[in-house]
N, C-alpha and C positions, 0 to 999 in steps of 0.2 A: 512272147507278146501277150499283152494284157490290156484289155479295153475295159473301162469303167466310166460311168458318168453319175449324175445325180439322180437319174430315173432309175437306177439299179433295183431299188425297191419295187417300183411299179412294174419292172419288166421281167419279174419272175424270180427274184433273188432267193425267195423262200420256197419255191416249188420244186417239182421234180427235175434232177440233173439231166440233162439231154446232151449228147455229143453228135454233132452232125459232121459227116466226113464228106469231103469234096475232092476229087482228083482232076477236076477241070474248072473253068472259070464260069459256069452257068449262073446267071443271075436267079434262077429258081431256087439255090440254095438259100440265099439271103431271104427271099420271101417266105420259105419254110420256116427260117429262124425267126422272123417277125411274127408269124402266125402262131408258133409255139411259145413265144415269149407273151404274146397277148392273152394266151390261155394259162399263163402263170408258170410256165417253165423256165428254168434257169439254163441258158443255151450257151454252149461253147462249141469250137469247131477245129477241125483239121483241114487245112486247104493250102494251096500253093500260096506262097508268102506274097508275092507281088501281083497286084491287079485282081485279087478276087473281091467279088462284090461283099462277102463277109466282112472285109477290113472297113467297108463304108457304113455299115449298120451299128448304131448304138446299142442294140440289144443283146449282142453277143459279149459275154462276160471275159471269156479267154480264149485266145486263138493259137493254135498249135501249127508249125510248119508241116506240110506234107512233103514227103521226099518220095520222088519217083524212082529213085536208086534203092532205097530202103523203106519202102511203103509200110511193111509190117511193124518195123521198128518205130515209124512215125506215130502209128495207131497205138501201139502199146503204151509208149511214153504219155500220150494224151489220156489214154483210159485210166492209167496208173495215177496220174496228176489230178483227174477230175473226179475219178470213182463214180460214173454217172450210174442212172438207172436203166438208161436205154442208149443205144448207139443207133443212129440212123444214116444209112449211106444216102447219098443223093445222085449217084450215077452207078452204071453197071460195073465199072472197074472198082468201085468202091466196095460193091456187093461181093466181088471176087476176092478182094483183099481181106474182108471180114470173113469169108469163108476159110481163107488159107490160114488166118490168124487164130481162127478158133480150132483148126487142125493141129496148128503148132501148140497152141495152149493144152490141148487133150494129150498131146504126147510128152508134155512136160510133168505129167501125173499130177499128184497134189498141188504142186507149185503154180500150175496153170488153171486149177479149178475155178478161180473167181472170174478170170477173164473168160474162160469157156462158158460158164453159166451165163454170164451177162450176154455174150453173143448168141447163145442158144435162145434166150428171151427175145 
C-alpha cells in the first residue's frame, strides 16, 4: 500500500525517515504521525490493514500490513523497504515485537547487523 498526495514535500519528504509500528487501532498512532510530519519527518507505518487511523491521514508515505500471525516478518519487510533512521512502536505489543526482532537479527550474525543496530537506537 502506498499513499501520496500533493503535500508530500511539505509533510517531510526530505526529512528523517521514521517507521511507526502499530498492532492495534488506537488513534494516537495517527496523531504521532501527524506530529512527526509537522516536524519534517518522512513517516511510514506498519499497522493492521483495515480500519487503522493511519489509513486516513495524508502524512503517511507508505503503509505496510501488520500480520498478527507473522509480526516479525511484517516488521522486517517494512524496515528493509523503508530503511528508516528510527522505528517507533506505538503500543506495548509493538515494543515486544521489536525486542524479538532485535534478538532474531543479532542471531543472524553480520546479515542481521543493520536491523539490530537500527533497533538498538
